[in-house]
N, C-alpha and C positions, 0 to 999 in steps of 0.2 A: 170816315168812312162806312161804307152801308155793305149790309149784309148780302151776301150772295143770294138769290132766287132760287128755285129748286130746278127751274129753267137753267138757268147759269150751271148748279152743280151735276147738273146731267151729259150738258154739254162739255164741263171741264176739264175730260180727261179726253176728248177728241181731241186728235191734229190737227194742226193750224186753227185754234182755238181758242181763245181768253174768255175769261170771265164778264169782263169788261173792255168793251173796243177804245176807250180812252185809254187804256193798259197799255198796248201798244206804242200809240203816240207819246207817253212819259215816257216809257221804262226800253222800248224798244223787243226786240225779239219777234220768234217765229208760232209762238204757240206748240214747240214742241216737246218743250220741259216737261211736262205733268203727264203726257201721252208715254213719252221715252222711261219716265220714273214705273208709271202704272204695266210696264210691258215687263221692265228689270224686275219686279214685284211680283207680278203672277209668272215670269217664268222660274220662281223659285219659289211657286207654291205660297207667295203672301197673296199682300192687298193693299192699296191706299185707301187709304178715307181724305174728307175734307168736314170741320167744322166751322160753321162758320157764324160768328155774334157781331152785327149790328154796334158799329163805335168801337169795336175792340179791333176786329181782323180775320183773318182766317187760320185755322190750326190744320196743317197735314198729318197725319198719321201714317208711315209704313211699317206694314211687319212683314216679315221674313221669314221664314223657317228654318234653322239651325239644327243640322244634325253633330253632336261632338262624340269623337272616335274618344272612347277613353284607351290609351296606352299603360301598358306597365312597363315601369324603365327599373332593370334592376339595378341597385346602389352600389355601387363597388367601391 
């Protein structure tokens, strides 16, 4: 497995783009998944990032802010 280059990482979240052009031939797809994931994460005040290691693959981390409402429920 090859490590993603800086140029590939910069384009990875753009629509219709894949890190390696051979990926679409091997696995199919349009290159929209990561673009949609980025849009959803950012619309929830979050982010998406990728860490790539040669020989090990890539790890994608999605962070989304959540707001928890605490509700008091009387015990009966």
